[in-house]
C-alpha angles and dihedrals in degrees: 000000000000125000094255093055093044092049093047093050091048091052090050092051092048092048092048089053092048091048092052091050092049091051093046092052093046095243098150096177093052090045090055091049092049092046091052090049091049091049090052092049091050090049090050091049092051092048090055098041095249112152112220120209094024122110111250095187 
């Protein structure tokens, strides 16, 4: 796995975690921000052929 793919997948995992935390604490604004970031990261992954949710080990 190249550095771009590894970094992108790490950012996706971190954003998913942040989104979960925002939802659990009831922070609707932060949840919207994190969801938008996650959507952008998924779009970027798709544009570069990076499969999300699949083990790259």
